[in-house]
C-alpha positions in Angstrom: 7.8 -18.0 -1.7 6.4 -14.5 -3.6 8.1 -11.2 -3.0 5.2 -8.4 -2.8 7.5 -5.0 -4.1 5.4 -2.2 -2.9 6.4 1.9 -2.3 3.1 2.0 -0.5 2.1 -0.2 2.6 0.4 0.2 5.9 0.4 1.4 8.4 0.6 4.6 6.0 -3.2 5.6 5.2 -4.2 5.7 1.2 -6.2 3.4 -1.0 -2.7 2.1 -2.4 -1.7 0.9 0.9 -5.2 -0.7 1.5 -5.2 -2.6 -2.0 -1.2 -4.0 -1.2 -2.1 -5.0 2.2 -5.6 -6.3 1.7 -3.4 -8.7 -1.2 -0.3 -9.3 0.9 -3.0 -10.6 3.7 -4.8 -12.7 1.7 -2.3 -14.6 -0.3 -0.2 -15.0 2.6 -3.0 -17.6 3.4 -1.8 -19.9 0.2 1.8 -18.5 0.0 4.8 -17.7 1.8 5.0 -13.8 1.3 7.8 -11.8 2.1 7.4 -7.8 1.5 9.7 -5.2 0.0 8.5 -1.8 1.4 9.6 1.7 1.8 10.6 3.2 5.5 7.5 4.8 7.6 7.3 6.1 10.6 6.1 3.7 13.1 6.1 0.6 11.5 7.2 -1.5 14.3 4.6 -2.4 16.4 2.4 -2.9 12.9 5.3 -5.1 11.4 5.2 -7.4 14.3 1.6 -8.1 14.2 1.5 -9.6 10.8 2.0 -13.3 9.9 4.6 -12.3 7.1 7.9 -10.5 7.1 8.7 -7.2 5.9 11.5 -5.3 5.2 11.4 -1.6 5.3 14.1 0.2 3.0 14.8 4.4 4.0 17.1 6.3 3.3 17.8 9.4 1.2 14.5 9.6 -1.8 17.1 9.4 -4.5 19.5 6.7 -3.5 16.2 4.7 -1.9 15.2 3.4 -4.8 18.9 1.8 -6.2 19.4 0.4 -2.2 15.8 -1.3 -2.4 16.8 -2.9 -5.8 19.8 -4.2 -4.8 18.6 -6.0 -1.7 16.2 -7.5 -3.3 18.2 -8.5 -6.2 20.6 -10.4 -3.4 17.6 -11.8 -2.0 16.4 -13.8 -5.0 19.9 -14.9 -5.8 20.3 -16.5 -2.3 16.4 -17.3 -2.3 14.1 -20.0 -3.8 11.7 -17.3 -5.3 8.4 -18.1 -7.5 7.2 -14.4 -8.5 7.6 -11.1 -7.7 4.5 -9.1 -7.6 5.1 -5.3 -7.9 2.3 -2.1 -6.9 4.1 0.5 -10.1 6.2 -0.5 -12.9 9.0 1.7 -11.3 9.1 -0.9 -8.5 10.4 -3.2 -11.4 12.3 -1.0 -12.9 15.8 -1.9 -11.7 15.5 -5.5 -10.9 17.6 -7.6 -12.4 15.4 -11.4 -12.4 14.2 -13.8 -14.9 11.8 -14.9 -12.0 8.1 -14.2 -13.1 6.9 -11.0 -12.8 3.5 -9.3 -12.1 2.8 -5.5 -12.1 -0.4 -4.1 -11.0 -1.3 -1.2 -12.9 -4.0 1.9 -11.3 -4.5 4.4 -14.3 -2.6 7.8 -13.2 0.9 6.4 -12.9 1.0 4.9 -16.6 -0.8 8.2 -18.3 2.5 9.5 -19.8 1.7 11.2 -23.3 3.1 8.3 -25.9 6.8 8.9 -27.1 8.0 10.6 -24.2 10.8 9.1 -21.8 8.4 8.3 -19.3 6.2 6.1 -21.4 9.3 4.7 -22.8 10.9 3.9 -19.5 7.2 2.1 -18.5 7.0 0.6 -21.6 10.6 -0.8 -21.7 9.2 -2.4 -18.1 5.8 -3.6 -18.9 6.1 -4.9 -22.1 8.6 -7.3 -20.0 7.3 -8.3 -17.6 4.9 -11.9 -17.5 1.1 -10.7 -16.5 0.1 -6.7 -16.1 -2.9 -6.5 -14.1 -5.0 -3.6 -14.6 -7.6 -2.4 -11.4 -10.7 -1.9 -14.7 -11.4 -2.1 -17.9 -10.8 1.5 -18.6 -6.9 1.0 -16.8 -6.4 -1.9 -19.1 -7.3 0.1 -22.8 -5.4 3.2 -21.6 -2.5 1.2 -20.9 -3.1 -0.1 -24.6 -3.6 3.0 -26.1 -0.1 3.9 -24.4 1.8 1.0 -26.2 1.4 -1.6 -23.5 1.2 -5.1 -25.2 -2.2 -5.9 -25.0 -2.1 -9.9 -24.6 -0.2 -9.0 -21.1 -3.1 -7.5 -19.6 -5.7 -9.3 -17.3 -8.3 -7.1 -15.4 -9.0 -8.2 -11.8 -10.9 -4.9 -10.0 -9.6 -4.4 -6.2 -10.7 -6.6 -3.3 -12.6 -5.0 -0.1 -12.3 -6.7 2.9 -15.8 -8.3 4.4 -17.6 -5.6 5.7 -17.2 -5.0 10.0 -20.7 -4.7 12.3 -20.7 -1.3 13.4 -21.0 -0.2 16.9 -24.7 1.0 17.9 -23.8 3.7 20.2 -21.4 5.0 17.3 -24.5 4.7 14.5 -26.9 6.6 17.6 -24.0 9.4 17.9 -24.2 10.0 14.0 -27.4 9.9 13.9 -28.1 12.4 16.4 -25.4 14.8 14.6 -27.4 14.4 11.5 -30.7 14.4 12.7 -33.3 16.7 11.1 -30.6 16.5 8.3 -31.8 15.0 5.1 -30.9 13.7 1.9 -27.7 13.0 2.8 -24.6 13.1 0.7 -21.2 11.8 1.6 -17.6 11.8 0.0 -14.8 10.2 1.4 -11.6 11.1 -0.5 -8.7 13.0 -0.5 -9.2 17.2 -1.6 -8.0 17.2 -5.5 -9.7 18.5 -8.3 -9.7 15.0 -10.0 -12.4 13.7 -7.0 -14.6 17.2 -8.8 -15.9 18.5 -5.0 -16.5 21.8 -6.3 -19.0 20.8 -8.9 -20.9 19.0 -6.1 -20.5 21.8 -4.3 -21.8 23.9 -6.7 -24.5 21.3 -7.3 -25.6 20.9 -3.8 -26.3 25.2 -4.1 -29.4 23.7 -6.8 -30.4 20.6 -4.6 -31.0 22.7 -1.8 -33.8 24.8 -3.4 -35.8 21.3 -3.7 -34.3 19.8 -0.4 -33.6 23.0 2.2 -32.4 20.3 4.9 -29.9 18.2 3.0 -26.6 17.9 3.9 -23.2 16.9 2.3 -20.5 15.1 4.3 -17.0 15.4 3.1 -14.7 13.1 4.8 -10.6 13.3 3.9 -7.9 15.9 3.6 -5.6 17.2 0.6 -4.4 19.9 -1.2 -7.6 21.7 -2.6 -9.0 21.8 1.2 -9.1 25.6 1.7 -10.4 26.1 -1.9 -13.1 23.8 -1.2 -14.1 25.5 2.2 -14.3 28.7 0.6 -16.7 28.0 -1.8 -18.7 26.5 0.5 -18.8 29.8 2.3 -18.6 31.9 -0.7 -21.9 30.4 -1.6 -23.4 30.3 1.8 -23.8 26.6 2.3 -21.7 26.3 5.7 -25.0 24.8 7.3 -24.9 21.9 4.4 -21.6 20.8 4.4 -19.6 18.9 7.0 -15.9 18.4 6.7 -14.6 15.3 8.4 -10.9 14.5 8.9 -8.3 12.3 10.7 -11.3 10.1 12.4 -11.7 6.5 13.0 -12.4 4.5 10.6 -15.8 3.0 12.6 -16.8 6.8 12.8 -16.4 7.5 8.6 -18.2 3.8 8.3 -20.5 4.9 10.6 -21.2 8.1 8.5 -21.0 6.2 4.9 -23.6 3.7 6.7 -26.3 6.6 7.6 -26.0 9.0 4.4 -28.2 7.9 1.2 -26.0 8.4 -1.9 -21.9 8.5 -2.1 -21.4 10.7 -4.7 -18.0 11.1 -6.5 -18.3 12.0 -10.2 -15.0 12.2 -10.7 -13.1 13.9 -13.7 -9.4 13.7 -15.5 -7.6 16.4 -14.6 -4.1 16.6 -16.5 -2.8 13.2 -16.4 -4.6 12.2 -12.7 -7.6 9.8 -13.2 -9.7 7.6 -11.3 -8.5 3.9 -12.1 -11.4 2.0 -10.3 -12.7 3.7 -7.1 -12.4 1.3 -4.8 -14.7 3.7 -2.3 -17.9 3.2 -4.2 -17.4 -0.5 -3.5 -17.0 0.1 0.5 -20.1 2.8 0.3 -21.8 -0.6 -1.7 -21.0 -2.8 1.5 -23.6 -0.6 3.6 -26.4 -0.2 1.4 -25.0 3.3 -0.4 -25.5 3.8 -3.9 -23.1 6.0 -5.6 -23.0 8.5 -8.2 -19.6 8.1 -10.1 -18.1 10.0 -12.9 -18.1 8.7 -16.7 -14.0 9.7 -17.2 -12.2 6.6 -15.3 -13.1 3.1 -14.1 -15.6 3.9 -12.0 -18.1 2.2 -14.1 -16.4 -1.5 -13.2 -17.3 -0.5 -10.0 -21.0 1.1 -10.3 -23.6 -0.5 -12.5 -25.5 2.5 -14.3 -28.8 2.4 -13.3 -28.5 -0.7 -11.0 -26.0 0.2 -8.0 -26.1 3.8 -8.6 -25.6 6.3 -11.8 -22.5 7.3 -13.6 -22.7 10.8 -15.0 -20.5 13.4 -17.0 -18.3 15.2 -14.4 -17.8 18.0 -16.5 -21.7 18.9 -16.7 -23.1 20.7 -13.4 -26.7 19.8 -14.9 -25.8 16.3 -15.0 -24.7 15.6 -11.3 -27.4 17.7 -10.3 -30.2 15.9 -12.4 -28.2 12.4 -11.4 -29.0 13.0 -8.0 -32.3 14.6 -8.2 -33.3 11.5 -10.1 -32.0 9.2 -7.2 -33.8 11.2 -4.3 -36.9 11.1 -6.2 -39.5 8.5 -5.3 -36.3 7.1 -2.8 -35.1 5.6 -6.2 -31.8 5.5 -4.2 -33.1 2.9 -2.0 -33.7 0.6 -4.8 -30.2 1.2 -5.8 -28.5 0.4 -2.2 -30.2 -2.9 -2.3 -28.6 -4.0 -5.3 -25.1 -2.2 -4.6 -25.3 -4.3 -0.9 -25.6 -7.2 -2.8 -23.1 -6.7 -6.2 -20.4 -5.7 -3.0 -19.7 -8.9 -2.4 -18.2 -10.3 -5.5 -15.5 -7.8 -4.9 -14.6 -9.1 -1.1 -10.5 -10.4 -0.9 -11.4 -13.8 -0.7 -13.3 -14.0 -4.3 -10.8 -11.3 -5.7 -7.6 -13.6 -4.7 -8.7 -16.3 -6.7 -8.1 -14.5 -9.5 -4.3 -13.9 -8.8 -4.5 -17.3 -7.7 -5.1 -18.3 -11.7 -1.8 -16.2 -12.6 0.5 -17.7 -9.7 0.0 -21.4 -9.8 
């Protein structure tokens, strides 16, 4: 049996939650799996439908991690455990076991200045696990710079589920909603500084001069939402920008499928960095190429000048000219076709084979 220890797990929504769910679900087809996850409201009906055991740990935040570690330590003593897979170095910090330990790293959560107490804590954990799984080459190099032992790190990109057939009725609905709007740009992400919606909207103002019917679809929510909407109003771009949040997966995927380019030219904001960018792959599954930022792990998800483009997200001109070059002569169609072909290598049934090499 393998234990998966995670703070983030469905039915909570988010990238980390999807990653830990995909990994647990795929591994459960070959191994006995038990999950220790943080408590989340309305988890019961979700937990009853899965094929493995999920233990939820709640209580006061401060004490929760100690309670969780105690439960895991006791469970490990009393049961035959092959190893532990953790979503975060903090999930392993209080565990007392000599069982095989595998820790996933993603970027932002390890990005603490060398020599600080947080950096020393993470090194104490990571340099004592058996295998560290970095989500991209960028994250691996970041970890090495911060003092993590190079020989412990292996790169395994996050996986995606096989693409679902979309409902024609919803696709028609989306087409009606977007008719006469072209070209179509889309971002699916949290609204935070790192995702760089701000620069995208500024580039949109320039693109509108060449493409008067252009539309930019923003799906998500987050701290920067009000600031982004304010910028759209200040630039008089309300007719060009559409906001969606709390929508169904089917509607989200249909909006992506009906778009021309997925745009997320991410930057590094303070310690926050895009470790990989699974959203680029999810768009690619629908034949939609991406524009990503050079800072972070987007280069693992986007093959520059093949499945999309990588640009300097700090440079407005570069964002603008990259999008323009993809739209000119319908270059995005060629990139989109290559992106779709490339996306299949990120499907969970292939990615899990990399994990099996570590576990067996």
